[in-house]
MOPAC internal coordinates of N, CA, C and O (Angstrom, degrees):
PM7 1SCF
backbone

  N    0.0000 0     0.00 0     0.00 0    0    0    0
  C    1.4624 1     0.00 0     0.00 0    1    0    0
  C    1.5223 1   109.59 1     0.00 0    2    1    0
  O    1.2310 1   121.12 1   -35.37 1    3    2    1
  N    1.3264 1   115.46 1   144.63 1    3    2    1
  C    1.4649 1   121.16 1  -175.32 1    5    3    2
  C    1.5321 1   113.03 1   -63.64 1    6    5    3
  O    1.2310 1   120.21 1   143.82 1    7    6    5
  N    1.3177 1   117.20 1   -36.18 1    7    6    5
  C    1.4650 1   119.17 1  -179.34 1    9    7    6
  C    1.5205 1   111.89 1   -63.44 1   10    9    7
  O    1.2310 1   120.52 1   148.58 1   11   10    9
  N    1.3193 1   116.62 1   -31.42 1   11   10    9
  C    1.4619 1   120.13 1   177.47 1   13   11   10
  C    1.5253 1   110.70 1   -65.27 1   14   13   11
  O    1.2310 1   120.40 1   145.30 1   15   14   13
  N    1.3330 1   116.84 1   -34.70 1   15   14   13
  C    1.4644 1   120.37 1   178.00 1   17   15   14
  C    1.5268 1   110.58 1   -61.88 1   18   17   15
  O    1.2310 1   120.60 1   141.69 1   19   18   17
  N    1.3284 1   116.45 1   -38.31 1   19   18   17
  C    1.4687 1   120.45 1   179.04 1   21   19   18
  C    1.5260 1   109.56 1   -66.46 1   22   21   19
  O    1.2310 1   120.93 1   132.55 1   23   22   21
  N    1.3307 1   115.83 1   -47.45 1   23   22   21
  C    1.4631 1   120.35 1  -177.75 1   25   23   22
  C    1.5230 1   111.96 1   -61.79 1   26   25   23
  O    1.2310 1   120.47 1   146.23 1   27   26   25
  N    1.3248 1   116.71 1   -33.77 1   27   26   25
  C    1.4596 1   120.83 1  -176.52 1   29   27   26
  C    1.5268 1   114.34 1   -96.39 1   30   29   27
  O    1.2310 1   120.40 1   179.66 1   31   30   29
  N    1.3198 1   116.83 1    -0.34 1   31   30   29
  C    1.4670 1   120.23 1  -178.34 1   33   31   30
  C    1.5240 1   110.12 1   -68.20 1   34   33   31
  O    1.2310 1   121.21 1   -34.51 1   35   34   33
  N    1.3002 1   115.30 1   145.49 1   35   34   33
  C    1.4563 1   119.80 1   178.58 1   37   35   34
  C    1.5189 1   111.98 1   -68.80 1   38   37   35
  O    1.2310 1   120.61 1   131.73 1   39   38   37
  N    1.3256 1   116.44 1   -48.27 1   39   38   37
  C    1.4616 1   121.03 1  -178.43 1   41   39   38
  C    1.5204 1   110.03 1  -133.10 1   42   41   39
  O    1.2310 1   121.32 1   -49.57 1   43   42   41
  N    1.3344 1   115.08 1   130.43 1   43   42   41
  C    1.4657 1   120.27 1   174.37 1   45   43   42
  C    1.5185 1   109.02 1  -135.68 1   46   45   43
  O    1.2310 1   121.49 1   -19.55 1   47   46   45
  N    1.3242 1   114.75 1   160.45 1   47   46   45
  C    1.4594 1   121.00 1   167.63 1   49   47   46
  C    1.5177 1   106.39 1  -123.34 1   50   49   47
  O    1.2310 1   120.93 1   -31.18 1   51   50   49
  N    1.3193 1   115.82 1   148.82 1   51   50   49
  C    1.4610 1   121.37 1  -176.91 1   53   51   50
  C    1.5184 1   108.64 1  -124.87 1   54   53   51
  O    1.2310 1   120.74 1   -41.49 1   55   54   53
  N    1.3183 1   116.20 1   138.51 1   55   54   53
  C    1.4502 1   121.22 1   177.02 1   57   55   54
  C    1.5190 1   112.20 1   105.78 1   58   57   55
  O    1.2310 1   121.66 1   -19.95 1   59   58   57
  N    1.3129 1   114.44 1   160.05 1   59   58   57
  C    1.4585 1   120.82 1  -174.52 1   61   59   58
  C    1.5198 1   112.83 1   -64.57 1   62   61   59
  O    1.2310 1   120.00 1   127.60 1   63   62   61
  N    1.3229 1   117.60 1   -52.40 1   63   62   61
  C    1.4680 1   119.90 1  -176.77 1   65   63   62
  C    1.5149 1   113.01 1   -58.72 1   66   65   63
  O    1.2310 1   120.78 1   131.64 1   67   66   65
  N    1.3218 1   116.12 1   -48.36 1   67   66   65
  C    1.4589 1   119.74 1  -177.52 1   69   67   66
  C    1.5313 1   111.30 1   -67.45 1   70   69   67
  O    1.2310 1   120.48 1   140.50 1   71   70   69
  N    1.3179 1   116.69 1   -39.50 1   71   70   69
  C    1.4650 1   119.70 1   179.59 1   73   71   70
  C    1.5190 1   110.96 1   -64.37 1   74   73   71
  O    1.2310 1   120.35 1   133.55 1   75   74   73
  N    1.3276 1   116.94 1   -46.45 1   75   74   73
  C    1.4703 1   120.94 1   178.79 1   77   75   74
  C    1.5290 1   110.34 1   -60.53 1   78   77   75
  O    1.2310 1   120.59 1   137.80 1   79   78   77
  N    1.3160 1   116.48 1   -42.20 1   79   78   77
  C    1.4657 1   120.51 1   179.38 1   81   79   78
  C    1.5251 1   111.03 1   -60.21 1   82   81   79
  O    1.2310 1   120.25 1   136.33 1   83   82   81
  N    1.3219 1   117.13 1   -43.67 1   83   82   81
  C    1.4621 1   120.72 1  -178.82 1   85   83   82
  C    1.5366 1   111.85 1   -69.68 1   86   85   83
  O    1.2310 1   120.41 1   146.44 1   87   86   85
  N    1.3282 1   116.82 1   -33.56 1   87   86   85
  C    1.4727 1   120.02 1   175.43 1   89   87   86
  C    1.5239 1   109.09 1   -64.45 1   90   89   87
  O    1.2310 1   120.59 1   132.80 1   91   90   89
  N    1.3260 1   116.47 1   -47.20 1   91   90   89
  C    1.4666 1   120.94 1  -179.00 1   93   91   90
  C    1.5227 1   112.24 1   -64.16 1   94   93   91
  O    1.2310 1   120.18 1   146.93 1   95   94   93
  N    1.3324 1   117.26 1   -33.07 1   95   94   93
  C    1.4715 1   122.05 1  -179.59 1   97   95   94
  C    1.5179 1   113.17 1   -83.93 1   98   97   95
  O    1.2310 1   120.38 1  -178.25 1   99   98   97
  N    1.3327 1   116.87 1     1.75 1   99   98   97
  C    1.4642 1   122.24 1  -176.33 1  101   99   98
  C    1.5242 1   112.29 1    60.22 1  102  101   99
  O    1.2310 1   120.53 1  -149.78 1  103  102  101
  N    1.3274 1   116.59 1    30.22 1  103  102  101
  C    1.4660 1   121.36 1   178.74 1  105  103  102
  C    1.5222 1   112.68 1   -97.65 1  106  105  103
  O    1.2310 1   120.28 1   161.90 1  107  106  105
  N    1.3239 1   117.06 1   -18.10 1  107  106  105
  C    1.4643 1   121.06 1  -178.27 1  109  107  106
  C    1.5251 1   110.43 1   -79.47 1  110  109  107
  O    1.2310 1   120.92 1   -40.20 1  111  110  109
  N    1.3274 1   115.84 1   139.80 1  111  110  109
  C    1.4640 1   121.41 1   177.48 1  113  111  110
  C    1.5303 1   110.18 1  -100.14 1  114  113  111
  O    1.2310 1   120.69 1   141.29 1  115  114  113
  N    1.3370 1   116.28 1   -38.71 1  115  114  113
  C    1.4588 1   121.78 1   175.82 1  117  115  114
  C    1.5164 1   108.87 1  -155.18 1  118  117  115
  O    1.2310 1   120.96 1   -25.39 1  119  118  117
  N    1.3321 1   115.78 1   154.61 1  119  118  117
  C    1.4646 1   121.55 1  -173.80 1  121  119  118
  C    1.5238 1   109.23 1  -124.16 1  122  121  119
  O    1.2310 1   121.35 1   -39.04 1  123  122  121
  N    1.3330 1   115.02 1   140.96 1  123  122  121
  C    1.4637 1   122.59 1   178.94 1  125  123  122
  C    1.5250 1   108.31 1  -119.00 1  126  125  123
  O    1.2310 1   120.62 1   -49.15 1  127  126  125
  N    1.3291 1   116.41 1   130.85 1  127  126  125
  C    1.4564 1   122.43 1  -179.40 1  129  127  126
  C    1.5224 1   110.20 1  -123.33 1  130  129  127
  O    1.2310 1   121.11 1   -36.68 1  131  130  129
  N    1.3198 1   115.49 1   143.32 1  131  130  129
  C    1.4641 1   120.61 1   176.16 1  133  131  130
  C    1.5228 1   109.07 1   -86.08 1  134  133  131
  O    1.2310 1   120.58 1   -49.09 1  135  134  133
  N    1.3204 1   116.50 1   130.91 1  135  134  133
  C    1.4730 1   120.73 1  -179.51 1  137  135  134
  C    1.5271 1   112.81 1   -62.22 1  138  137  135
  O    1.2310 1   120.32 1   152.21 1  139  138  137
  N    1.3309 1   117.00 1   -27.79 1  139  138  137
  C    1.4629 1   118.86 1  -178.21 1  141  139  138
  C    1.5338 1   113.15 1   -92.23 1  142  141  139
  O    1.2310 1   120.16 1  -171.39 1  143  142  141
  N    1.3288 1   117.31 1     8.61 1  143  142  141
  C    1.4720 1   120.18 1   174.70 1  145  143  142
  C    1.5318 1   108.14 1   -74.86 1  146  145  143
  O    1.2310 1   120.75 1   -22.59 1  147  146  145
  N    1.3228 1   116.17 1   157.41 1  147  146  145
  C    1.4614 1   120.25 1  -177.99 1  149  147  146
  C    1.5208 1   111.10 1   -63.66 1  150  149  147
  O    1.2310 1   121.62 1   -45.06 1  151  150  149
  N    1.3194 1   114.50 1   134.94 1  151  150  149
  C    1.4676 1   121.66 1  -179.22 1  153  151  150
  C    1.5324 1   111.85 1   -55.54 1  154  153  151
  O    1.2310 1   120.31 1   138.73 1  155  154  153
  N    1.3295 1   117.01 1   -41.27 1  155  154  153
  C    1.4691 1   119.61 1  -177.47 1  157  155  154
  C    1.5337 1   112.40 1   -65.80 1  158  157  155
  O    1.2310 1   120.42 1   160.11 1  159  158  157
  N    1.3210 1   116.79 1   -19.89 1  159  158  157
  C    1.4637 1   120.67 1   178.16 1  161  159  158
  C    1.5246 1   110.86 1   -86.48 1  162  161  159
  O    1.2310 1   120.28 1   137.33 1  163  162  161
  N    1.3208 1   117.06 1   -42.67 1  163  162  161
  C    1.4650 1   118.23 1  -174.13 1  165  163  162
  C    1.5298 1   113.91 1   -86.16 1  166  165  163
  O    1.2310 1   119.72 1   155.03 1  167  166  165
  N    1.3223 1   118.14 1   -24.97 1  167  166  165
  C    1.4648 1   120.24 1  -177.88 1  169  167  166
  C    1.5347 1   112.46 1   -56.06 1  170  169  167
  O    1.2310 1   118.77 1   129.91 1  171  170  169
  N    1.3471 1   119.95 1   -50.09 1  171  170  169
  C    1.4712 1   119.06 1   179.76 1  173  171  170
  C    1.5387 1   112.88 1   -65.60 1  174  173  171
  O    1.2310 1   120.27 1   150.33 1  175  174  173
  N    1.3156 1   117.08 1   -29.67 1  175  174  173
  C    1.4651 1   120.70 1   178.80 1  177  175  174
  C    1.5266 1   109.56 1   -68.91 1  178  177  175
  O    1.2310 1   120.41 1   138.00 1  179  178  177
  N    1.3204 1   116.82 1   -42.00 1  179  178  177
  C    1.4679 1   120.76 1   176.99 1  181  179  178
  C    1.5282 1   109.49 1   -59.90 1  182  181  179
  O    1.2310 1   120.46 1   136.29 1  183  182  181
  N    1.3240 1   116.73 1   -43.71 1  183  182  181
  C    1.4612 1   120.92 1   179.99 1  185  183  182
  C    1.5272 1   111.05 1   -62.78 1  186  185  183
  O    1.2310 1   120.28 1   136.42 1  187  186  185
  N    1.3224 1   117.07 1   -43.58 1  187  186  185
  C    1.4706 1   120.74 1   178.61 1  189  187  186
  C    1.5182 1   111.00 1   -62.03 1  190  189  187
  O    1.2310 1   120.46 1   139.32 1  191  190  189
  N    1.3285 1   116.72 1   -40.68 1  191  190  189
  C    1.4626 1   120.74 1   179.18 1  193  191  190
  C    1.5266 1   110.94 1   -64.16 1  194  193  191
  O    1.2310 1   120.52 1   139.61 1  195  194  193
  N    1.3345 1   116.61 1   -40.39 1  195  194  193
  C    1.4660 1   119.97 1   177.44 1  197  195  194
  C    1.5167 1   110.40 1   -60.83 1  198  197  195
  O    1.2310 1   120.87 1   134.80 1  199  198  197
  N    1.3368 1   115.95 1   -45.20 1  199  198  197
  C    1.4660 1   120.73 1  -179.27 1  201  199  198
  C    1.5243 1   111.72 1   -62.31 1  202  201  199
  O    1.2310 1   120.42 1   143.90 1  203  202  201
  N    1.3259 1   116.80 1   -36.10 1  203  202  201
  C    1.4708 1   121.69 1  -178.28 1  205  203  202
  C    1.5266 1   112.88 1   -89.17 1  206  205  203
  O    1.2310 1   120.48 1   172.34 1  207  206  205
  N    1.3317 1   116.68 1    -7.66 1  207  206  205
  C    1.4581 1   120.35 1  -179.08 1  209  207  206
  C    1.5240 1   113.75 1    73.81 1  210  209  207
  O    1.2310 1   120.71 1  -151.11 1  211  210  209
  N    1.3285 1   116.25 1    28.89 1  211  210  209
  C    1.4655 1   121.11 1  -179.42 1  213  211  210
  C    1.5283 1   110.77 1   -92.11 1  214  213  211
  O    1.2310 1   120.35 1   -40.53 1  215  214  213
  N    1.3256 1   116.94 1   139.47 1  215  214  213
  C    1.4618 1   118.94 1   175.73 1  217  215  214
  C    1.5280 1   110.71 1   -72.07 1  218  217  215
  O    1.2310 1   121.22 1   -38.96 1  219  218  217
  N    1.3198 1   115.28 1   141.04 1  219  218  217
  C    1.4667 1   122.30 1   178.34 1  221  219  218
  C    1.5231 1   107.67 1  -119.10 1  222  221  219
  O    1.2310 1   121.06 1   -49.58 1  223  222  221
  N    1.3265 1   115.57 1   130.42 1  223  222  221
  C    1.4622 1   121.58 1   178.32 1  225  223  222
  C    1.5203 1   108.31 1  -119.31 1  226  225  223
  O    1.2310 1   120.93 1   -34.22 1  227  226  225
  N    1.3278 1   115.83 1   145.78 1  227  226  225
  C    1.4590 1   120.25 1  -179.48 1  229  227  226
  C    1.5195 1   110.70 1  -109.18 1  230  229  227
  O    1.2310 1   121.71 1   -41.14 1  231  230  229
  N    1.3277 1   114.34 1   138.86 1  231  230  229
  C    1.4533 1   123.73 1   175.34 1  233  231  230
  C    1.5277 1   105.14 1  -114.47 1  234  233  231
  O    1.2310 1   119.91 1   -35.63 1  235  234  233
  N    1.3267 1   117.78 1   144.37 1  235  234  233
  C    1.4643 1   120.64 1  -173.37 1  237  235  234
  C    1.5297 1   113.77 1   -59.49 1  238  237  235
  O    1.2310 1   119.74 1   132.98 1  239  238  237
  N    1.3345 1   118.11 1   -47.02 1  239  238  237
  C    1.4639 1   119.16 1  -174.22 1  241  239  238
  C    1.5203 1   112.05 1  -132.50 1  242  241  239
  O    1.2310 1   121.72 1   -21.86 1  243  242  241
  N    1.3170 1   114.31 1   158.14 1  243  242  241
  C    1.4594 1   120.82 1   175.86 1  245  243  242
  C    1.5291 1   110.28 1   -64.20 1  246  245  243
  O    1.2310 1   120.66 1   143.45 1  247  246  245
  N    1.3233 1   116.34 1   -36.55 1  247  246  245
  C    1.4721 1   120.39 1   179.58 1  249  247  246
  C    1.5259 1   110.33 1   -62.60 1  250  249  247
  O    1.2310 1   120.92 1   136.34 1  251  250  249
  N    1.3259 1   115.85 1   -43.66 1  251  250  249
  C    1.4629 1   121.39 1   179.58 1  253  251  250
  C    1.5307 1   110.82 1   -62.88 1  254  253  251
  O    1.2310 1   120.65 1   136.79 1  255  254  253
  N    1.3244 1   116.35 1   -43.21 1  255  254  253
  C    1.4624 1   120.70 1   179.93 1  257  255  254
  C    1.5289 1   110.82 1   -66.83 1  258  257  255
  O    1.2310 1   120.39 1   138.11 1  259  258  257
  N    1.3298 1   116.85 1   -41.89 1  259  258  257
  C    1.4611 1   120.41 1   177.33 1  261  259  258
  C    1.5196 1   111.88 1   -59.83 1  262  261  259
  O    1.2310 1   121.00 1   137.91 1  263  262  261
  N    1.3219 1   115.69 1   -42.09 1  263  262  261
  C    1.4683 1   120.11 1   179.14 1  265  263  262
  C    1.5301 1   110.55 1   -63.90 1  266  265  263
  O    1.2310 1   120.22 1   137.57 1  267  266  265
  N    1.3284 1   117.19 1   -42.43 1  267  266  265
  C    1.4665 1   121.02 1   178.41 1  269  267  266
  C    1.5262 1   111.29 1   -63.06 1  270  269  267
  O    1.2310 1   120.92 1   148.56 1  271  270  269
  N    1.3321 1   115.85 1   -31.44 1  271  270  269
  C    1.4758 1   121.11 1   178.97 1  273  271  270
  C    1.5316 1   111.46 1   -83.95 1  274  273  271
  O    1.2310 1   120.89 1  -178.99 1  275  274  273
  N    1.3234 1   115.90 1     1.01 1  275  274  273
  C    1.4546 1   123.63 1   178.76 1  277  275  274
  C    1.5294 1   112.98 1    61.60 1  278  277  275
  O    1.2310 1   121.62 1  -137.83 1  279  278  277
  N    1.3606 1   114.51 1    42.17 1  279  278  277
  C    1.4607 1   120.14 1   171.86 1  281  279  278
  C    1.5236 1   106.96 1  -120.59 1  282  281  279
  O    1.2310 1   120.78 1   -18.30 1  283  282  281
  N    1.3183 1   116.11 1   161.70 1  283  282  281
  C    1.4698 1   120.57 1  -173.28 1  285  283  282
  C    1.5197 1   113.79 1   -90.62 1  286  285  283
  O    1.2310 1   120.28 1  -179.14 1  287  286  285
  N    1.3332 1   117.06 1     0.86 1  287  286  285
  C    1.4630 1   121.11 1   178.68 1  289  287  286
  C    1.5221 1   108.61 1  -124.30 1  290  289  287
  O    1.2310 1   120.93 1   -11.04 1  291  290  289
  N    1.3206 1   115.82 1   168.96 1  291  290  289
  C    1.4498 1   119.95 1   178.61 1  293  291  290
  C    1.5188 1   111.54 1   -70.53 1  294  293  291
  O    1.2310 1   120.82 1   -21.75 1  295  294  293
  N    1.3155 1   116.05 1   158.25 1  295  294  293
  C    1.4616 1   122.13 1   177.66 1  297  295  294
  C    1.5242 1   109.34 1  -132.93 1  298  297  295
  O    1.2310 1   120.33 1   -47.45 1  299  298  297
  N    1.3222 1   116.97 1   132.55 1  299  298  297
  C    1.4550 1   120.92 1   177.93 1  301  299  298
  C    1.5149 1   110.92 1   -74.08 1  302  301  299
  O    1.2310 1   120.83 1   147.22 1  303  302  301
  N    1.3480 1   116.01 1   -32.78 1  303  302  301
  C    1.4581 1   119.73 1  -177.78 1  305  303  302
  C    1.5073 1   111.63 1  -160.97 1  306  305  303
  O    1.2310 1   121.66 1   -17.53 1  307  306  305
  N    1.3153 1   114.43 1   162.47 1  307  306  305
  C    1.4580 1   121.44 1   172.80 1  309  307  306
  C    1.5160 1   107.72 1  -153.45 1  310  309  307
  O    1.2310 1   120.96 1   -14.59 1  311  310  309
  N    1.3112 1   115.78 1   165.41 1  311  310  309
  C    1.4597 1   121.24 1   177.33 1  313  311  310
  C    1.5108 1   109.39 1  -135.19 1  314  313  311
  O    1.2310 1   121.23 1   -40.11 1  315  314  313
  N    1.3115 1   115.25 1   139.89 1  315  314  313
  C    1.4597 1   120.84 1   169.86 1  317  315  314
  C    1.5237 1   106.21 1   -89.08 1  318  317  315
  O    1.2310 1   120.83 1   -47.80 1  319  318  317
  N    1.3095 1   116.02 1   132.20 1  319  318  317
  C    1.4565 1   120.23 1  -174.56 1  321  319  318
  C    1.5148 1   111.67 1   -96.74 1  322  321  319
  O    1.2310 1   121.72 1   -23.37 1  323  322  321
  N    1.3365 1   114.32 1   156.63 1  323  322  321
  C    1.4584 1   119.85 1   172.85 1  325  323  322
  C    1.5116 1   108.09 1   -63.58 1  326  325  323
  O    1.2310 1   120.98 1   -30.49 1  327  326  325
  N    1.2971 1   115.73 1   149.51 1  327  326  325
  C    1.4653 1   119.85 1  -178.72 1  329  327  326
  C    1.5004 1   111.03 1   -82.56 1  330  329  327
  O    1.2310 1   120.10 1   180.00 1  331  330  329

């Protein structure tokens, strides 16, 4: 399951700003987006991932993604980083 990959990843970043920064820096290996996050927030991230050839995975809710990232609040997105 994809959420297990997040929990077991060595390095991740959580949140829109950090995820976008890691995509732009070519540090992200894969990106996870919450389906219930605002479209205007995730649409440009999806486009950036396509341009960089990064896989994008969807998680049903922000709460679920936040829990997988081991934070107490919801998360719109996160990225697993290259080691």
